[in-house]
C-alpha positions in Angstrom: 4.6 -18.7 1.8 4.9 -16.3 -1.1 2.1 -13.8 -1.3 1.7 -12.2 -4.7 -1.9 -10.9 -4.4 -1.2 -7.4 -2.9 -3.6 -5.7 -5.2 -6.4 -7.6 -3.4 -5.0 -6.6 0.0 -1.7 -5.9 1.6 -0.2 -7.2 4.9 -0.4 -4.4 7.5 2.8 -2.9 8.8 3.5 -3.9 12.4 3.6 -0.2 13.4 0.1 0.2 12.0 -1.3 -2.6 14.1 0.4 -1.2 17.2 -1.1 2.2 16.5 -4.6 0.8 16.1 -4.3 -1.3 19.2 -3.1 1.6 21.4 -5.9 3.9 20.2 -8.6 1.3 20.4 -7.8 0.3 23.9 -6.8 3.6 25.5 -8.7 6.3 23.5 -11.9 4.5 22.7 -14.3 7.4 23.3 -16.7 8.6 20.7 -15.2 11.7 19.2 -18.6 13.4 19.1 -19.0 13.0 22.9 -18.6 16.1 25.1 -16.6 14.5 27.9 -12.8 14.3 28.1 -12.5 10.8 26.6 -14.4 11.9 23.6 -12.3 15.1 23.3 -9.1 13.0 23.3 -10.4 10.8 20.6 -11.4 13.8 18.5 -7.9 15.3 18.9 -6.3 12.1 17.6 -8.7 12.0 14.7 -7.9 15.7 13.9 -4.2 15.0 14.0 -4.6 12.0 11.7 -6.6 14.1 9.2 -3.9 16.8 9.4 -1.1 14.3 8.8 -2.8 12.7 5.8 -3.5 16.2 4.3 0.1 17.2 4.7 1.3 13.9 3.1 -0.8 14.4 0.0 -0.4 18.2 0.0 -4.1 19.2 0.5 -6.1 21.0 3.2 -7.2 19.0 6.3 -10.9 20.0 5.6 -10.6 18.4 2.2 -10.2 14.9 3.7 -13.4 12.9 4.3 -12.9 9.7 6.2 -14.7 6.6 4.9 -14.7 2.8 5.2 -12.5 2.3 2.1 -12.3 2.6 -1.6 -15.8 1.3 -2.5 -17.5 3.9 -0.2 -15.2 6.7 -1.4 -15.9 5.9 -5.1 -19.7 5.7 -4.4 -19.7 8.9 -2.5 -17.7 10.7 -5.2 -19.8 9.4 -8.1 -23.3 9.2 -6.8 -22.8 12.3 -4.6 -21.8 14.3 -7.6 -24.6 13.0 -9.8 -27.3 13.6 -7.2 -26.0 17.1 -6.4 -25.6 18.3 -9.9 -28.4 16.5 -11.8 -30.3 19.8 -12.3 -27.3 21.0 -14.4 -27.1 17.8 -16.5 -27.4 14.0 -16.4 -24.4 13.0 -18.6 -21.5 11.3 -16.9 -18.4 9.7 -18.3 -16.1 6.8 -17.2 -13.9 4.2 -18.8 -14.6 0.6 -19.8 -11.8 -0.6 -17.4 -12.9 0.7 -14.1 -13.0 -1.1 -10.7 -16.4 -2.8 -10.0 -17.2 -0.2 -7.3 -17.1 2.5 -10.0 -18.7 0.5 -12.8 -21.6 -0.6 -10.7 -22.2 2.9 -9.3 -22.5 4.1 -12.9 -24.8 1.2 -13.8 -27.1 2.2 -10.8 -27.1 5.8 -12.0 -28.1 4.7 -15.5 -31.2 3.0 -13.8 -32.0 6.4 -12.3 -32.0 8.1 -15.7 -28.4 9.3 -16.1 -26.8 9.0 -19.4 -23.4 7.2 -19.2 -20.5 7.2 -21.8 -18.1 4.3 -21.3 -14.8 5.2 -22.9 -13.0 2.5 -24.9 -9.4 1.8 -24.3 -6.4 0.9 -26.4 -4.8 -2.6 -26.4 -2.6 -1.4 -23.6 -5.7 -0.5 -21.5 -5.4 3.3 -21.9 -8.0 5.9 -22.5 -7.2 8.3 -25.3 -7.5 12.0 -24.4 -9.0 12.8 -27.8 -11.7 10.2 -27.2 -12.4 11.8 -23.8 -12.7 15.3 -25.2 -15.0 14.1 -27.9 -17.3 12.5 -25.3 -17.8 15.7 -23.4 -21.2 17.4 -23.8 -22.9 20.5 -22.6 -24.8 18.5 -20.0 -21.7 16.5 -18.7 -21.3 16.9 -15.0 -18.8 14.2 -14.0 -15.8 12.3 -15.3 -14.4 9.4 -13.3 -11.2 7.6 -14.2 -9.1 5.0 -12.5 -5.5 6.0 -12.1 -3.8 2.6 -11.9 -5.9 -0.1 -13.5 -6.3 -2.8 -10.8 -6.0 -5.9 -13.1 -3.3 -5.0 -15.6 -1.6 -2.0 -14.0 -2.0 0.5 -16.9 -1.5 4.1 -15.8 -4.3 6.3 -17.2 -3.3 9.9 -18.4 -4.7 11.7 -15.4 -2.5 14.7 -15.8 -3.6 15.2 -19.4 -7.2 14.7 -18.4 -6.9 17.3 -15.7 -5.3 19.7 -18.1 -8.2 19.2 -20.5 -10.8 19.6 -17.9 -9.5 23.1 -16.9 -11.5 24.2 -20.0 -14.6 22.7 -18.4 -14.9 24.1 -14.8 -18.4 22.9 -14.4 -17.4 19.2 -14.7 -16.3 17.5 -11.6 -13.3 15.2 -12.0 -13.0 12.0 -9.9 -10.0 9.7 -9.8 -9.8 6.3 -8.2 -6.3 6.3 -6.8 -6.7 3.1 -4.7 -4.1 1.0 -6.6 -1.7 3.9 -7.2 -0.9 5.0 -3.6 2.8 4.9 -2.9 3.6 3.3 -6.3 2.5 6.0 -8.9 2.5 9.6 -7.8 -0.7 11.7 -8.2 0.0 15.3 -7.2 -3.5 16.5 -6.3 -2.2 20.1 -5.9 -1.3 20.2 -9.6 -3.5 17.9 -11.7 -6.9 19.6 -11.3 -8.5 16.6 -9.6 -11.6 17.4 -7.6 -12.3 14.1 -6.0 -9.9 11.2 -5.2 -10.4 7.8 -3.5 -8.0 6.0 -1.2 -8.2 2.7 0.7 -5.9 1.9 3.6 -5.7 -1.8 3.1 -4.0 -1.3 -0.3 -1.1 0.6 1.3 -0.4 -1.7 4.3 -3.1 -0.3 6.5 -6.2 -2.0 7.9 -9.3 -3.0 6.1 -12.4 -1.0 6.7 -10.7 2.4 6.5 -10.2 4.9 3.7 -10.8 8.5 2.7 -12.0 10.7 -0.1 -10.2 13.9 -1.1 -12.9 16.5 -1.8 -11.4 19.7 -3.2 -12.7 22.8 -1.5 -15.7 24.1 -3.5 -16.7 20.7 -4.9 -20.4 19.9 -4.5 -21.5 16.5 -3.2 -24.8 15.0 -2.0 -24.3 12.9 1.2 -25.2 9.3 0.8 -25.3 8.6 4.6 -27.6 10.7 6.8 -27.4 10.9 10.6 -25.1 12.7 13.0 -23.6 15.0 10.3 -20.0 13.8 10.9 -17.3 14.5 8.3 -18.7 17.9 7.5 -22.1 16.3 6.9 -20.7 14.3 4.0 -20.4 11.0 5.8 -22.5 10.5 8.9 -21.7 7.7 11.4 -19.4 7.3 14.4 -15.9 7.5 13.2 -13.3 4.7 13.4 -10.7 6.7 15.2 -8.3 3.9 15.8 -8.5 2.9 12.1 -8.0 6.4 10.9 -5.0 7.0 13.1 -3.5 3.7 11.9 -4.3 4.7 8.3 -2.3 8.0 8.7 0.7 6.0 9.9 0.4 3.5 7.0 0.3 6.3 4.5 3.4 7.9 6.0 5.3 4.7 6.0 4.2 3.8 2.5 5.2 7.2 1.0 8.7 6.8 2.5 9.3 3.5 0.7 11.6 3.1 -2.3 9.8 1.6 -5.3 13.0 0.4 -7.0 12.8 -3.1 -5.5 9.3 -3.5 -7.0 10.6 -2.3 -10.4 13.5 -4.7 -10.2 11.3 -7.7 -9.3 8.6 -6.9 -11.9 11.3 -6.6 -14.6 12.7 -9.9 -13.6 9.3 -11.6 -13.8 8.6 -10.0 -17.2 11.9 -11.2 -18.6 11.4 -14.8 -17.3 7.7 -15.0 -18.4 8.6 -14.0 -21.9 10.8 -17.1 -22.1 7.7 -19.4 -21.6 6.0 -20.3 -24.9 2.5 -20.5 -23.4 2.6 -17.0 -21.9 0.9 -13.9 -23.3 1.6 -10.8 -21.3 -1.2 -8.2 -21.0 0.5 -5.6 -18.8 2.3 -3.0 -21.0 6.0 -2.8 -20.1 6.0 1.0 -20.4 3.3 3.1 -18.8 2.3 0.6 -16.1 2.6 0.5 -12.4 5.6 -1.2 -10.8 3.6 -3.7 -8.8 1.1 -5.3 -11.1 1.7 -7.9 -13.8 -1.0 -9.6 -15.8 -0.5 -12.5 -18.2 -2.3 -15.5 -19.7 -1.3 -19.2 -20.0 -2.7 -20.3 -23.4 -4.8 -23.5 -23.2 -5.3 -23.4 -19.4 -7.8 -21.8 -17.1 -6.6 -19.1 -14.7 -8.3 -20.6 -11.7 -6.7 -24.0 -12.3 -3.3 -22.3 -12.2 -4.2 -20.3 -9.0 -4.8 -23.6 -7.2 -1.8 -25.3 -8.8 0.4 -22.5 -7.5 -1.3 -22.6 -4.1 0.0 -26.2 -3.7 3.4 -24.6 -3.8 2.3 -22.1 -1.1 2.2 -19.3 -3.6 -0.8 -17.0 -3.8 -1.8 -15.1 -6.9 -5.2 -14.2 -8.4 -7.1 -14.2 -11.7 -8.9 -10.8 -11.8 -9.8 -8.2 -9.2 -10.7 -9.8 -5.9 -14.1 -8.1 -6.1 -14.8 -10.1 -9.2 -12.9 -13.3 -8.9 -15.7 -15.4 -7.4 -18.2 -14.5 -10.1 -16.7 -17.1 -12.5 -16.9 -14.5 -15.2 -14.4 -13.4 -17.8 -12.3 -10.2 -17.3 -14.2 -7.2 -18.7 -10.9 -5.3 -18.6 -9.1 -7.8 -20.9 -12.2 -7.9 -23.1 -12.1 -4.1 -23.4 -8.4 -4.4 -24.3 -9.3 -6.7 -27.2 -8.0 -9.9 -25.7 -9.8 -13.0 -27.1 -11.9 -14.8 -24.5 -10.0 -18.1 -24.9 -6.8 -16.2 -24.0 -8.4 -14.1 -21.2 -9.7 -17.2 -19.5 -6.1 -18.2 -18.7 -5.2 -14.9 -17.1 -3.3 -14.5 -13.8 -2.5 -11.3 -11.9 0.7 -11.0 -9.9 0.7 -8.0 -7.6 3.7 -7.1 -5.4 4.6 -5.2 -2.2 7.7 -4.3 -0.3 7.5 -7.6 1.6 8.3 -9.5 -1.6 11.9 -10.3 -2.7 13.7 -11.2 -5.9 14.3 -14.7 -4.4 10.5 -15.1 -4.2 10.3 -14.2 -7.8 12.8 -16.9 -8.7 10.8 -19.5 -6.7 7.6 -18.4 -8.4 9.0 -18.8 -11.9 10.2 -22.3 -11.0 6.9 -23.3 -9.5 5.0 -21.9 -12.5 7.1 -24.0 -14.9 6.5 -27.1 -12.8 2.8 -26.5 -12.6 2.6 -25.9 -16.4 4.5 -29.2 -17.1 2.2 -31.1 -14.7 -1.0 -29.6 -16.1 0.0 -30.0 -19.7 0.9 -33.6 -19.1 -2.5 -34.2 -17.5 -4.3 -32.6 -20.4 -2.5 -34.8 -23.0 -3.7 -38.0 -21.3 
């Protein structure tokens, strides 16, 4: 099997599964309980928080554990909007965000907030001048994805953070879910107030994530209850999941990205040799693990199933949108014609993938194209 759908989810590291199993079976106490078993669980969770904070160079109290990227994004966006609405109701995001960001903004629009959706270039990038022109006196939040989840374009977060130093009343949120371990994001330098992470995108387990909340940042809690996570996220904590997440993050940040770069470069070179291929991912300024391209005259979902017959797994759009049978809003925002976008495929890589797998994929793609083209001519 060749698994090229790592932006949808990654295979957990064996050490991560072992950590989860050990904690879940031996330290299963509720960390809010007063007895010894609860205290042991709380210590493990505190250590996991400290380890994560050290790895991303922030303070432990700035880490809020969540169930993943979607919850982290919603807490950052809705939490900011609800907390600061007396100051203003204007919020800004881009036209190429993940569904969990885009839908959160749509909901806030229904509640009376005014949203500016920034356009992007043909490479999928937000222009800093456009961002600056969109800022108003009543702007309270700007939310940008770091690594675009469909095409891999890297947004200018450093430049945005530098700009927003001039606007200290605006809270700056970054969706870093696709960038972890592949594209650095120094939170201690880039003036980011809120940043979302999801463990299953960096070889951890599904259902765990965290939100970086810079000290002094104001949020309205979305979940009420036992006041866990500094009152920002009530609910009994997934101790085993968070301990496993800390291990996954440490192992991921130790990885060398050069094999990913080499494999992506090989795939780009080979795909350019195929007449029907149109590549959407920019060669420069994109993440090393995401590659998006279209096959002219064919539907993306047809190619997904054709490749699956070779035991190769890829996707069309984001996994959160792939079953909606809709066109890619990201490619549309980049100016890609609908008839081209309908044939889009996304390859997303991990450290489990090899150059040999890339060679097998290219051969299988050529065979699938030949078969499908022949069928269409009949």
